[in-house]
N, C-alpha and C positions, 0 to 999 in steps of 0.2 A: 645473324642478319637475314633475313629470306632472299632467294635469288631474284632481282629484277625479273617479273615474265617478260618482260618487253623483249627481250634476246629470245625468244618461243616464238615472238611474230603472228600472234595469235592461231598457231598449227599444231593441233591435238595430235597427231602422229609422229612419234618423234624422228623417226626416218627421214621424211618430208622435210622435218626444220634442219636436215644437213644435206637435199637433193642440191640445193641450185644458189648459185652466187647472186648479187644484188645484179635488175639490169643495170646495162650499159649506155651511153650515151647513143642520140640517136643521130641523122642526119645535119637537119638544122643544128643542133646542138653543138655538134664537132664543128659544121662550118663556122659560127660563132665564134667558139674559141681560138681556131686559127687565125679569125680576122684579129686577134688580139698581138701578132705574131706581129712585130718591129722589120722581120725581113734583115734579121743580123746578119752584115758581111762573112764574120767571122764564127757564127754560130756556136755561143758556147756552150750550148744545150748536146750539140752534138760532140763536141770535146770531150764531156763529161758519162757519155755512154761506155761502158766496159767493152763493149759487144759492136759497138760499130753502129747501132743502128741509125744514125740520122735522123735523127729529131728534128734539125732544121728543116733538112731538105723535104721529108717526107710531110710534114706543117707546111710548108711552101707550095709543094704540090695542090696539097688540099685545099688550101685556099684558092688557089688561081682554078679549082673545079679540078684536075687532071688526079680524079679518084682516083684510078686504076695504077695510074702513074704511082700517087701515094703508097701504095698497097706493094706494088714490086718494089719499091725503095725499101722497105720495110722487111718484107720476107727475103729478097735478092741480101740485105746485109746480115737476117736474124730468123733462120729458120723457125721460132719458137719466139716470133716477135709477138703474140698474143701472150702467151702464157707469161712474157716479160712487161709488157703492159699489167697485165694484173698483178704480179708479184714482187716486181720491182720496186724497192722502196728509193721510189723518182723523187719524194724531197729533199733526197741526201746526195742524189746523183742530177739529171738530166735538169730537173724543173729549179733545183738549188741554183745554177748558174743562167737560170731564164732571164731575160735583158728586160723582160717587161714586167716584172714586179721593184725595178730599179729606179724610181724615180729621180731626175736630177732637171739641169739646167739641160743638159748634154740628149736628156730623155724625156721628156716632158709628155710622151706618152706615158710612161708608166704608173703605174700602180703596189698594192701592198698584195696582190697574188699571182703564183706562176701560172705561165699556163697550163692545161693539165693534160701532160705530157703524154704518160699514162692512160688515159682516160681515151686520147683521140686514136693510140694505137692500135689500144683494144678494139675500139669502133671500125679501126680499117680493117681490123682482120677479119675482125665477125661480118662486119659488109661484104669479105671478100669473097664469104662461103654462101653470102647470100644471095648475090648473083655470079656463083659459080665460078667464081675465076680463079685458075692454077698461074700465078707470078711466076715462079720458078722452073725454070727449065733442065737437063741434061746437057751438057754443052758435046758437040762431036768436035771429040780432042782427039781421038785415034789411039789414045793411051787404054792401058791395058792393066789385070793386075786384080787379085782379091784381096780386100782387107777387111780384119777380124777384131768387132769390137767387141768388151766384155762394159758391158752394164748398158741398159735404155735409159739413165737419166738425162738431163740437159745436156750434157759435155759429150757422152756417147749418141744424143740424136745430133747432137750439131755436127759432128766429125763426120757419122755416118754421111749425111747430107752435103755435106763439103767435097766429099771424096767422091761422093756418088754425079755430083753435079760434074767433077771434073772427068767423068767416065771410067772411074774405077767401080767392080761390084765390091759394098759392103754388106758385111751383113753381121748382125747385133745379137750379142749371148746373153737374154735375159735370167735369172737364176729364179724370177719371181714368176707369177700364174699371167700377171697382165704389164705390157709397159710402159713404161714413164719413170719410174726411180721416184725421187724423190715429190716428180710433179703428181701421183698418183697416190702413192702410197706414205709419203709425206709433209701434207698437204692437203687441211680440211677442207672437204667438196664444197662449203656456202665463202671459200676465197678464189678456189678456181673448181670447177665440178668435174664430173666424169664426160659428161660429153665434150665439155673443150677439152680437157686433156686429148680424148681420143683425135678429135680434129686437128689438133697440134700434131700428135703422130703421125694422122693421114696425109699432112703435107710432106712428110718424110719419107714414108714408105712410096707414095705419088713417085720420088726418084729411083726409084727401084731396089732401095732399104730392102731388105729381108730382116725380119726379127723373127729370132727363134725363142720362146718363153719356156719356162721351166727347163733352163737349158744351163745350168750353172757351171762356169769353170772355176773347178776348184781341185784340189789336190797336188802334191808336188809337183811342182814345176808344170802344172795344167796351161798357161799364160802361154809358156816358151816353148809349150808342144805344138801349139797351132800355127807356129811355124813351120815344123817340121811336116805338118802337115797339110801346108801348100798355100800359105797367105803368107802373101810379102809383105804383112805388116801388119801389127796388134796396136791397137786404142787400147787403153786401160784408165778404164769410170767406173769402177766398181759404186763407187757410190762409200758412203759410213753406215754404216750398220749394225755396230756396236755401241751400247749406249755409258755414258762413265752413271757411275753410282754411288749414292753417298755412304754404303755400307757392301761388303766383299756377297753380303747374302740377299743382297734386296732381291733379288730374283726368284727369292724362293719363299718369301714370307707371301704369305696369302691377304693381298690388296695393295699390294706394291706391283705398279708399272713402270714401265720407260717409257718415254715419251715414244720412243721409236715403235716399241708392239701398240702403245694405245691408240695415235693416229692410224697406225698399219690396220689396225680390225676393225674401223668403221670404213672400208672400202674392203673388208674380206667376210671371208665367211663367219668370220668371231662376233659381227653389228650387235646380233640377236645376243649373245651373250654377254655383251657392254652393256646395251640397254636397257637387261635385268638385272646384270652386276650394281650398274647405280644410279638407279631408282630409289630416290631418298635418301641417300648417302649423302654426308659430310666428305667434300674433295679439299687434299690440298695440293698445288702444284708446285711444287721445287725448282725457280728458275726466273730468268727476269728479261729474255730475248722472245721472237718471236715465235719461237716453237712452243714456249711455255704459254703467249698470249692465245697460240690454237689449241692449246689444251685445255686451257679457261674454259676460253667461248664454247669448244667442243662440249664439256664438262657440262653447264649450266645449260647446255641444250637437253641434257638428258634426264631430266626430270630429279635433279638432287637437290639435296639442301640447302645446304652452304658450299663454296668455292670459294676458298683461300689461295691468292696468290704470295708466296714464299720471297723474297729476294733482299740477299744478305749483305746490298749496295743501295743506296738513294735511288729514288726517283728517276730522278735526270739522269743517271747512270747507267740505267735498264737500256738493253744493246734494243730492245723493241722500237719502230716507229711509234712517234708520239701519237699519230691516230690509232692505232692498236693499243698502244694503253689507254688512254680515254676512252675507247668504243667498249674495255674491258670493265669500267670504273661506271660507265653510264649500263652496264649493264650488271651492275650490282655487284661484278666480282668484288672480294677484300682483298688489300692490299697490305702487307704485313711488311712494310720494307726496315732494314737494318734490321733484319733478324736472321740467323746464321742457324739452319738445323742440325743438330748433333747425336740425333739417336733416333730411331724408330721405335716407338712405344708399343708392344706387345704382348696379350694374352695368348698363352702358347706358341702359337705361330701365327695367329690373327694378328693384324695391326689393328692398335685400337689410337696411335697419333705418333704426335714427333715432340721432341726434347727441341725447343728453340732456346738460343741465348740471343740478348741484344746485341747490337754492334755499333760503332763507333767507326770512320773513315778516318786515316790515318796518311799518311805518303802516298804519293802514285805508286804503283805497280808496276812490272813489264807492260802494260798494256797501255799505261797513261792513267788509268783510273786509279783514284785512292782507294787506296789495300784498305777493308774491313779488317775491324779489331773486335776481339770481343771485350764484352763489358761484365767484368767477374760479379755476380752476385744475382745478375737479370735471367737466369733460369728459369723457363716456366713451360708448362707442360701443354701442346694443341690440340683436342680431341678431333680424329680425323678415320672415316670407314677410309678411305682410299686416298692412298699418296702417289701423285705419278711426277716420277724424276726429269726436269724437263732441264739439264744442265751441262748438256754437251753431246755431241756425237765425236766416235771414234772407229778407229779400222775393227772389222772383227778380227778374234784373236788369229786364227792360222792363216789371214789374208795372206802375209810374206812368205807362208810355204808355196803359194800357187806363182811364184815369182822367185825362185830364190836367188837365183844372180842379177837381179835388179836391186841398185840400194837403196837401202829405203832410211827413213831417222828413226830418230827414238818412241816416235807415237807410232809408228810402220804405216807411215807415208810413203810414197813414191818420193822419190828426188828427184826431178826432171828441170829441164833447161825451161827458166819461161819462157824463151824467146822461139821454141821449137815443142814444146815437150819431151824430148827425147831424153831416155831414162838410159841406165852406163849399160844397157843391153842392145845393141847395133837392131833396128827393125822393130823395136816397142816403145812405145810412147805413152804417154799416160797425160791425165789431167784432170779436173774438178776437184771435188772435196777431200779426195783418196791422195791427191798433191797438196792442195792448197791448205785441206781441214774444214770443216763448218764453212763456206761461203756461201754466197749469192748465185743465183739463176742465172742471171744476165752474166758473170763471171767462168761458171761454167762454159755457158755458150762459149765465150771470147776463146776458152783454153779448146773448145771444139774445133773451133775455125784456125788455129794456130796449128795444131798438129794436124790437118789435115794437107793446109800447106808445105806444114813440113814435109810430113809423109810422101807429098805428090813431089818435095827435091831431093827428096831420100834416094825412094825409087827411077826418080830422070838421073839422078848421079849413078846409078848399077847398072843403066842401061850401058 
């Protein structure tokens, strides 16, 4: 099936198809949307935000034309409020609880549509930059101390911003060439473009946060050594940059990519090679989450011939948001649901396809979703020049060596207290995906906030 070229938006230059996300709301649209708010006393939308961004409050302020107040509410509660407005699955969080769509005798103003909270949030953050308004300032608290943050993804940026607001000197150590973590290297630019990410990071550095790129913290006990080097506390947020694979030798097969490497290559010096390698090729993506959707949408923009998505459960059990699934189908992506890949097909070391088996759904597993069961005798071969594995991220293999005294679980995730982010080593805190496993940006932001508060209390108790 030929890919629907509407995904390429009539743009001939491949790189230009990736550069910018769609435009957001303007002022008039945002105010019209805010005026639909019922001004709920208990604001269920606010209760549903994992990072406490307070949508009920900033929408109320926008409705009253207190624009700068609305911006301040967002950014003071969530330094990455812009990115969360763009990337959050709001339909499953704040918008799901919106009273405006719940029509009843008690709520005659209800409709079938929630207020577009994420879009309003994005507008307000973008507007703050248009008017050059810096809503967050460092407090004159009289505290002193140095905090090391490992990783410049959402959790690390959030923690660094929060401790800086309290008066501490925060330094982020980032292994890669540019800051942002998953915001930069794990999300396609047409969902959250580079300029947007850099402006979010600029809001963090404006608080005095120092970011040291190309500065990996690795090697035996490297994280714990930071305490010996004069840092008063360490926040570990390195993220998950390893990838689960269908076979142990996946990385060595010509034509097989992990989603981690593929998405990162779109924003680094390897992009020209990706453009050349994918042109005219048939691509298969394994997985059903948001990362898999990013991969198929990106592959479709690379002048490929066919893009096929393979998922072992049903369409409704896909972790990806419904809007992501709908857009992928509209863009001509072929969905092969209830199919399990079992083997790579190769000619020598060159990929030629995948062996698939049809599945049916059995009893629920530990995730609550029905377990896929292989149907005997339904094997078939799918031709493919390229396969992208988007079946989950994991900690890199040697990550636990960086902090040998910090307790980790069987997946090498750091064990940390949910209320504080504290680990088994005093002075070392952790959050984000390295604790939770793959999670939402907004959850990582909250982890950073929680840890920052706990770090302040920990250092205050030591005085």
